BALOBA-1460 file (C-alpha; in Angstrom, 3 decimals):
// residues 122
<rec num="1" residu="m" x="16.934" y="24.034" z="-49.605"/>
<rec num="2" residu="d" x="15.913" y="24.049" z="-45.836"/>
<rec num="3" residu="e" x="16.076" y="27.630" z="-44.811"/>
<rec num="4" residu="s" x="17.149" y="26.277" z="-41.809"/>
<rec num="5" residu="i" x="19.839" y="25.147" z="-42.585"/>
<rec num="6" residu="p" x="23.153" y="27.134" z="-42.589"/>
<rec num="7" residu="p" x="23.930" y="27.782" z="-46.371"/>
<rec num="8" residu="e" x="28.065" y="27.579" z="-45.544"/>
<rec num="9" residu="l" x="27.089" y="23.658" z="-43.923"/>
<rec num="10" residu="s" x="25.560" y="22.367" z="-47.789"/>
<rec num="11" residu="h" x="28.396" y="24.371" z="-49.092"/>
<rec num="12" residu="y" x="30.840" y="22.178" z="-47.366"/>
<rec num="13" residu="f" x="29.291" y="19.126" z="-47.770"/>
<rec num="14" residu="d" x="28.532" y="20.140" z="-51.562"/>
<rec num="15" residu="l" x="32.536" y="20.655" z="-52.003"/>
<rec num="16" residu="m" x="32.934" y="17.128" z="-50.096"/>
<rec num="17" residu="i" x="30.328" y="15.345" z="-52.584"/>
<rec num="18" residu="e" x="32.446" y="17.045" z="-55.422"/>
<rec num="19" residu="r" x="35.521" y="15.477" z="-53.821"/>
<rec num="20" residu="i" x="33.927" y="12.194" z="-53.378"/>
<rec num="21" residu="e" x="33.140" y="12.338" z="-57.303"/>
<rec num="22" residu="g" x="36.454" y="13.107" z="-58.151"/>
<rec num="23" residu="h" x="38.027" y="9.875" z="-56.220"/>
<rec num="24" residu="p" x="39.025" y="6.896" z="-58.306"/>
<rec num="25" residu="s" x="37.346" y="4.371" z="-56.048"/>
<rec num="26" residu="y" x="34.667" y="6.358" z="-53.707"/>
<rec num="27" residu="s" x="32.974" y="7.885" z="-56.915"/>
<rec num="28" residu="v" x="32.626" y="4.809" z="-58.388"/>
<rec num="29" residu="n" x="31.504" y="2.920" z="-55.291"/>
<rec num="30" residu="l" x="28.903" y="5.561" z="-54.372"/>
<rec num="31" residu="r" x="27.548" y="5.633" z="-57.495"/>
<rec num="32" residu="d" x="27.408" y="1.937" z="-58.216"/>
<rec num="33" residu="a" x="25.600" y="1.688" z="-54.995"/>
<rec num="34" residu="v" x="22.965" y="4.402" z="-55.514"/>
<rec num="35" residu="r" x="22.186" y="2.875" z="-59.366"/>
<rec num="36" residu="n" x="21.556" y="-0.656" z="-57.220"/>
<rec num="37" residu="g" x="19.282" y="1.252" z="-55.079"/>
<rec num="38" residu="e" x="21.145" y="0.033" z="-51.775"/>
<rec num="39" residu="p" x="19.932" y="2.590" z="-48.717"/>
<rec num="40" residu="l" x="22.911" y="4.777" z="-47.340"/>
<rec num="41" residu="i" x="24.330" y="4.979" z="-44.183"/>
<rec num="42" residu="l" x="26.555" y="7.875" z="-43.264"/>
<rec num="43" residu="n" x="28.308" y="6.333" z="-40.059"/>
<rec num="44" residu="y" x="29.873" y="9.294" z="-38.046"/>
<rec num="45" residu="h" x="32.780" y="7.510" z="-35.740"/>
<rec num="46" residu="t" x="35.763" y="8.334" z="-34.051"/>
<rec num="47" residu="h" x="39.068" y="6.215" z="-33.980"/>
<rec num="48" residu="g" x="39.609" y="6.614" z="-30.091"/>
<rec num="49" residu="p" x="39.997" y="9.545" z="-27.796"/>
<rec num="50" residu="g" x="41.854" y="12.148" z="-28.985"/>
<rec num="51" residu="h" x="40.494" y="11.971" z="-32.273"/>
<rec num="52" residu="g" x="38.100" y="14.163" z="-34.404"/>
<rec num="53" residu="y" x="34.950" y="12.244" z="-35.824"/>
<rec num="54" residu="c" x="34.979" y="11.156" z="-39.249"/>
<rec num="55" residu="v" x="32.110" y="9.522" z="-41.630"/>
<rec num="56" residu="s" x="31.885" y="6.891" z="-43.915"/>
<rec num="57" residu="i" x="29.211" y="6.463" z="-46.454"/>
<rec num="58" residu="c" x="28.152" y="2.882" z="-46.410"/>
<rec num="59" residu="t" x="25.667" y="0.234" z="-47.375"/>
<rec num="60" residu="r" x="24.870" y="-3.119" z="-45.665"/>
<rec num="61" residu="l" x="22.597" y="-5.935" z="-46.393"/>
<rec num="62" residu="e" x="19.386" y="-4.797" z="-44.985"/>
<rec num="63" residu="s" x="17.855" y="-8.363" z="-45.615"/>
<rec num="64" residu="m" x="20.331" y="-9.491" z="-42.825"/>
<rec num="65" residu="a" x="19.357" y="-6.618" z="-40.532"/>
<rec num="66" residu="a" x="16.105" y="-7.033" z="-40.743"/>
<rec num="67" residu="l" x="16.307" y="-10.160" z="-39.240"/>
<rec num="68" residu="g" x="18.000" y="-9.013" z="-36.157"/>
<rec num="69" residu="l" x="21.737" y="-10.184" z="-37.281"/>
<rec num="70" residu="d" x="24.529" y="-7.688" z="-36.361"/>
<rec num="71" residu="v" x="25.202" y="-6.962" z="-40.011"/>
<rec num="72" residu="p" x="28.677" y="-5.211" z="-40.901"/>
<rec num="73" residu="l" x="28.717" y="-1.998" z="-42.827"/>
<rec num="74" residu="n" x="30.496" y="-1.921" z="-45.968"/>
<rec num="75" residu="e" x="32.258" y="1.164" z="-46.457"/>
<rec num="76" residu="l" x="32.250" y="2.951" z="-49.858"/>
<rec num="77" residu="c" x="33.694" y="5.646" z="-48.791"/>
<rec num="78" residu="h" x="35.954" y="7.663" z="-45.494"/>
<rec num="79" residu="i" x="35.812" y="10.832" z="-45.001"/>
<rec num="80" residu="r" x="38.160" y="12.391" z="-41.897"/>
<rec num="81" residu="g" x="38.055" y="15.308" z="-39.967"/>
<rec num="82" residu="i" x="33.959" y="16.397" z="-40.611"/>
<rec num="83" residu="a" x="34.076" y="17.185" z="-36.414"/>
<rec num="84" residu="k" x="35.038" y="17.240" z="-33.250"/>
<rec num="85" residu="e" x="32.199" y="16.688" z="-30.987"/>
<rec num="86" residu="r" x="29.771" y="13.767" z="-31.102"/>
<rec num="87" residu="e" x="27.394" y="16.322" z="-30.236"/>
<rec num="88" residu="d" x="27.342" y="17.555" z="-33.708"/>
<rec num="89" residu="c" x="26.465" y="14.184" z="-35.314"/>
<rec num="90" residu="e" x="22.938" y="14.930" z="-35.852"/>
<rec num="91" residu="l" x="22.937" y="18.184" z="-37.781"/>
<rec num="92" residu="l" x="26.160" y="17.281" z="-39.356"/>
<rec num="93" residu="m" x="24.901" y="14.211" z="-40.725"/>
<rec num="94" residu="t" x="21.088" y="15.213" z="-41.615"/>
<rec num="95" residu="v" x="22.821" y="17.964" z="-43.772"/>
<rec num="96" residu="l" x="24.802" y="15.624" z="-45.331"/>
<rec num="97" residu="g" x="22.197" y="13.446" z="-46.343"/>
<rec num="98" residu="l" x="19.793" y="15.964" z="-47.680"/>
<rec num="99" residu="r" x="22.760" y="16.997" z="-49.774"/>
<rec num="100" residu="l" x="23.446" y="13.339" z="-50.531"/>
<rec num="101" residu="v" x="19.656" y="12.930" z="-52.073"/>
<rec num="102" residu="e" x="19.638" y="16.107" z="-54.373"/>
<rec num="103" residu="h" x="22.993" y="15.370" z="-55.480"/>
<rec num="104" residu="y" x="22.413" y="11.740" z="-56.457"/>
<rec num="105" residu="k" x="18.244" y="11.721" z="-56.477"/>
<rec num="106" residu="l" x="18.163" y="9.430" z="-53.757"/>
<rec num="107" residu="t" x="14.063" y="8.044" z="-52.888"/>
<rec num="108" residu="s" x="15.452" y="8.251" z="-49.241"/>
<rec num="109" residu="e" x="17.526" y="10.221" z="-46.888"/>
<rec num="110" residu="p" x="20.612" y="8.290" z="-45.634"/>
<rec num="111" residu="r" x="20.373" y="6.646" z="-42.052"/>
<rec num="112" residu="i" x="22.641" y="8.099" z="-39.630"/>
<rec num="113" residu="f" x="24.893" y="5.763" z="-37.211"/>
<rec num="114" residu="l" x="26.766" y="6.895" z="-34.873"/>
<rec num="115" residu="d" x="30.141" y="4.544" z="-34.190"/>
<rec num="116" residu="g" x="28.713" y="1.741" z="-36.561"/>
<rec num="117" residu="k" x="25.449" y="1.748" z="-34.388"/>
<rec num="118" residu="p" x="22.155" y="3.417" z="-35.363"/>
<rec num="119" residu="f" x="21.763" y="6.679" z="-33.969"/>
<rec num="120" residu="s" x="19.087" y="7.811" z="-31.431"/>
<rec num="121" residu="p" x="19.017" y="11.184" z="-30.635"/>
<rec num="122" residu="s" x="19.230" y="12.228" z="-26.907"/>
């Protein structure tokens, strides 16, 4: 584990992954996507003013996205209440991505999206 990552944050996301694994549809959705080699996307998003941020673990048709088409995200699971601030996106989603890589033995880190669009650090 990366020494710069707060252990409590890693623990939080490990518990979240355990809950996903215990969910009847989320667990199947995520395991199927991983088994099929689909790249994962972490979509950090809000549902409007006054709401905190959630994360959806998603996939999309990368072959169509590579053509520059606006391809919708396929939501595999949705977790509410991850954070309150937009500025927390990069750190939180990076740590979640690393925990998913370790847990599911992914060959690449998930891409980070913010409100449905690729995330670009400020």
